[in-house]
Structures are given as structure tokens and as C-alpha cells.
N, C-alpha and C positions, 0 to 999 in steps of 0.2 A: 303222513300222506302229503305228497307234493301238490302245491296249489297250481292248477292249470286254468287259466281264465279264457273265456270266450264272450264276446259281445259284438253286436252289429247294429247298424242303422240303415233304414231304407233310403235309397237315393231319390227322394221325392222333392228335391230342391235344396238350396243352400241351407246349412244348419243355422239354428237360432240359439238364443241364450238358454232356453229350456233344455235343448239337446246337450249343450256344454255342461250346465250345472247338474243336470239329471243323469248324465252318462259320462261324457268324456273327461270331466274333472276327476271322476272316480277312476277311470281307466289309467290316467297318467300316474296316479298314486299306486295302483295295482301293478303296473308294468315294472315298477322299481323293486317289488318284493316277491312277485310270483315266479315260480319255476318256469312257467310257460304262459305267454299272453298272445292271444290272437284277436285282432279287431278287424271286422269285416264290413264292407259295403254290400249289403244283402240285396243284390240286384234281382235275383229270382223272386224274392218276396215283393220287390217293387213292381213287378208286372202282374200281380194278383189284383190290383186296383187300377182305375183309369190312369193312363200315362201316354206320353207322346213319344213314339219311337224315334222321331227326328231329333229330339233333344235329350234322349235318355243317356247317351254316352257322355254328354257334357255334364248332366246331372250327377252321374257316377263320379266323374273326375272332380266336380265341385266338392263332393263329400270327402274324397281322398285328400284334396288340398286342405280342407278344413281340419281333417284329422291331423295331418302333419303340422300345420300351423299352430294347432292347439297344444301340441307337445307329444304326440305319439312318436316314439323313438324307434326307428327300424333296427337299431342295434339291441333293443330290449324286447321288442314285440314284433309279431308278424302282422303285416297290413295287407289284407287280401280282398279281391273281388270274388264274391261267392261263386259266380258262374265259372271262374277260372279253376275251381277245385271240384271237378265233377264227381269225386267220391262222395260229396255231401248229398247230391241228388240220388246217387245209387244206393247209399245207405238209407235214405228216406224211403225208397221203394221197398227195401227189405223190411223196414219198420212198418210199412203199410200192411204187410202180410200178417202182422200180429196185433195191429191196433184196431179195436172195435170201433165201428162208426159212431156208436153211442158216446164214446169218449169225446169225439169231435163235436157232435151235435150240442152238447151241453155247454160248450165254451162260449163266453159272451162276445168274443171278438167277431165271430162269424156273423152273428145276428146284427151287431153294430155296423159292420161293413156293408151288409146287405141293405140296411136302412139308408146308408149314405149313397150307395150305388146299386139300386135294385136290379139293373141290367147285368151287373157283374156277378151273377149267380152261377159259379162254375166250380169244378172240383178243386182247382188250385186254391181257391179261397177257403174251402172247407178243410183242405189238407195242409194248409199253411203251418199249423202247429207241429205236424209230423216232420216237415222239413226243418223247422226250428229245432226240434229235438235232435235231428241228424247233424245240424250245424254245430250244436253243442258237443255231441258225443263222438263225432268223426275223428277228432284229435284227442279224445279222452279228456275233454275239459270237465272240471268239477266245480267251478265257481263262475257265476254269471251275474254281473252287475246290471240290475234292472230297476224299473219303476214298479210300484205296487200293482199297476194294471196288467203287468206281464206275469204275475205270480201264477195264474192258472196254467200258463204255458210251461213254466218250470215244473209245476206239479205233474203235468202230462209227460214231460221228458223223463221224469223219475218213474212214472208208472210204466212207460214203454221200456225203460232200462231194466226195471225190476222184472217185468214180464219176460224180457229176453233172457235175463239171467236165470229165471226159473225154468224156462223151456230148454235152453241150450247150454247152460253153465255160466259161472261167474265171469263177466266180461266188463261191465261198466260199474263205476263207483257212483254213489249218490251225488246228485248235483245240488249245490247250495246257491241260494240267491243272496246277493249283497245289495241291500237297499241304501240309498244315499239321502242325506238331509235335503238336498235340492231336487229330489226325484220328481216332485210335483210343482214345478213352476207354472203358474196359471196364466191364462190369456190376459193381456193388458186391457181388453175390451169386455171380458166376461170372466169374472173370477171363479165361476163355477166350472169352467172348462180348462183343460190343460193348454199351455202355450203350444200353438200348432202352426204349421206352415199353411194350413187351410184357413182362410179368412172366415170369421164368424158371419159376416154379412153375405158372403157368397158373391159379392160384386167385383172382387179382385182375384185374379188367378193365383193359385197357391204358388209361393216362392217369389212373387213380385215384391219389389221394395215398398210398394204402397200398402201392403198388408199391415194393418194397424194392430193386429192381435199379438204380434211377436216382434222381437228385436233380432234381426239377422246378424250373424257375427261379422258380416261384411258391410253393414249399414254405415253410412257416413255420419260424422258427428252431428251434422244438422238434422239428418233423418232421425237419429236417436233422440235428440232433444225434442223434436216435434212429436214423436211417438209417445214419449213419457209425459210430455205436456198434455197430450190428449187422453192419456190413460184414465180409465174410470176410477173414481174413488167412492167412499161410502158416505152416508149421511153423517152430519156432525163434523167438527173440525179437529178433534183430538187425533194425535198420531201415536197409536200404540198397537201392539200385536195382539190380536184375538181373531183367529181365523173363522170363528162362528159369527161374532158380532160385526167384525169389520174385515171381511175376506179380501177386499180389493187392496186396502192400504197394507194389510198383513202380507199380501203377496209382494208388494213393492218393498216392504221392509225386509222380507226374506232375500230379495235380490240384492239390496243394499248390504245386508249382513254377509252374504256369501261372496260378494265381489270385493268388499272393503276389508273384510276380516273383523269388523267391529261387532261386538256382542249386541244382541237385540236390545237388552236393557239399557245399554249405553246410547244406542240410537234413539230410543224412546226418550231418554233424559235430555239428549242434545236438542230434540225438536219439541220439547214440552213448551206450550204456549206459542209455537210458530205455526205457520199456515201450510196447507198442502202445497202451495206454490213454492215456498221456500224448500220444502222437502224434495219436491220433484226436480227443482233446478239443481240441487246438490246431487240427487240420485243420477240425473242425466250425466253430470260430469264424472261421477264414479264409473259409470258404464263406458263412457268415451275413453277415459284413461285406461281402464282395464283392457279394452279391445285394441288399443294402439299397437302394442307389440305383436298381437296376433295378426293384425292386418298387414304389418310390415313383413312378417315371416311368410304370410300367405302369398304376397306379391313375389317374394324371392322364389318360392316353389313354383308359382305360376309361370315365371319367366324361365324356368329350367325343366321343361316337360320330359326331356330325356332322362334326367336324374330321377324324376318321380316314377317313370315307367320302369326303370331299373330296380327301384325299391320294391315296386309291386311284383315284378316278375321273380325276383329273388325270394320274397316272402311266399309267393304262391307255389314256387317249386318246393320249398321246405314244407308247406302245409300239405301239398299232395303226397309227399313222402310219409308224413305222419299219418294222414288219413288212409293211405294205401295199406299200412300195417294193420290199422283197425279193421278195414274192410276185408283183408285177407283172413284175419282171425274170425270175423263174423261169418264169412262164407264157409270157412272150414267147419265151424260149429253147426251151421245150418245144412251141411251136406252138399254144398255147392262147389266145393273144391275137393 
């Protein structure tokens, strides 16, 4: 069975270290080995929660630039804007006709988003996972790199695919999830929550450089040093990994490990008897050095918008061709052609 990869990120602001370690790092490895790789800016998903239409296009392009700078290679993978491949939404509607509402009601994401934005109680929010299933299956993808929190959505995609196959004939392969070691990088200010563009305090607008909960890939060296300096730590002075006893320092050790390539046990040995201040100072420099080449590449792409648009348009044309074949097959089996 050929490996066909799909994954995407919502354009809710510039990407942060958690996005890179939890998703994009894995994508770069997969694009080198998969038969087909498609990485998307899922802008239709982005409008299911509060957003600013005036800045939305820039947010989309910010994510595109981050993808390219991080190492997504347009010669090995398709880089698309979800809204430019309308077959995804058409397939989602067809899936809607076989998806019980009870399957959507039970998913935790819907309830979680309602708690964050009670006024955004609309069909798009409830139906989000069906569109996600269509995103995955439109180009017959069968491997999705995700964090653990997205597993219910992968399960739903498989349930929809299985039901379609049962009703209309074998069409879709089972979808597998690929979890990554860094899939749950936690907030610098609250180790019980994932690193997020949304500030824990609520005092800073999501995506702004002042957000202390995350390190944006475009943060300046001084900003990075300041954020890590102010990152919360646990009681006691010992520097060792135990995500139950010392979740905050364990999170920082995970970041150190993933960016430096040093084994966790070696990091623990190196900082035995040293202070949190020593560890944080060194961690800050690890992050700064790691992000330097990314930031240089991003500036190059940012200064050449024509080239970036050409990459997107070429990828989106190929994705539309692939998705059109799937949609034709689906419609024929459903009696619509």
C-alpha cells in the first residue's frame, strides 16, 4: 500500500515551536519517504472560530511562509490553501449525507470550542470533523501526522470511510495516525495546557509577540530569551524529567532534547547540581540557534511573493486533479453521475 500523507494547520496566526515540533518536523521527514504528501493551510477550518477578515489573508500567507521556511519542499509535497481546492468541501457535503449527528455530538472538540466562544455555536463548528475527513480522503490520503488530541477526528474519518465503503462499495483505505514525540509541547506559562497561540491570561491578542505562553518561529533572539527566562518552573531545584512530578521543567527539557538532539538522560546529567537559571540560559541559546536558519529562509520567501504564489498555484492545480478523480468516483457510486 502506497503511503499518502495529509495534514494541515489553521491560519490563526504565525506558527510557534509547538506547531513545528508537534507537526511540521514530522512532515519534513514524511515528505522524503511518502508516495504522496499534501500539506494544507486549512482556512475553511479557520473561520469556524472568531477571526478578523481584514487580516485573514495575511495570516494564511504567514503560515505558508512558515511551512516553506521550515522545510516543506514543493518538489516533494503539495502545499495548498484548503479553500482553493473546492472538491474538499463538495466531498464534505456528500459525507454529511451519511454521517449521523450523534457521531459529531460526542466529539470533545465541539464542546471545548463552545466553552471558549459560546457565541460561535453554528453548524460549521459541529461539522468541522466531517470537513476534516473530506480533507484527508479527497486525495485518498491514508496517513495523517497528528497530536493525540486529534485522534477522535481520525477515528471519525475512518468511520465515515467505512460506512461509505459499506453503502456504496470499496473506495477508501483505512487512515492511520502518526503520533510524534513532540506532539504535546506545553505552554511556557501553564504546563497543563498545550503550547498555543491563544494566551493563557487572555490579556494579549493571539498571535502577538507579547504572548508569553509560546515561542513563535519568528520571535527575535531577545524575545526568545525573555520568554524562556519567564517560563514557569516547578518547586525544588533539581533538573530532571518527570512529567507528573515536574511537568514544567520536563516540558523545557523536552524542547531542549528535540532541538539539540541530546538525549534526555544526558541533559539531566549535564545540569545535575546546576540551577534553573543556568538551564534556561542555555535552553534559550539552543532555541535561538535552531531558529536562525528558519528565519533567514523565511525572509527570502517573504521577499519573493511571486515565487510563493507560483508554488501554491501549481500545488493546488495538482491537488484539484487528484481530488476531482476521487469526487467523480464517489459521485458515480452514489448515483449522482
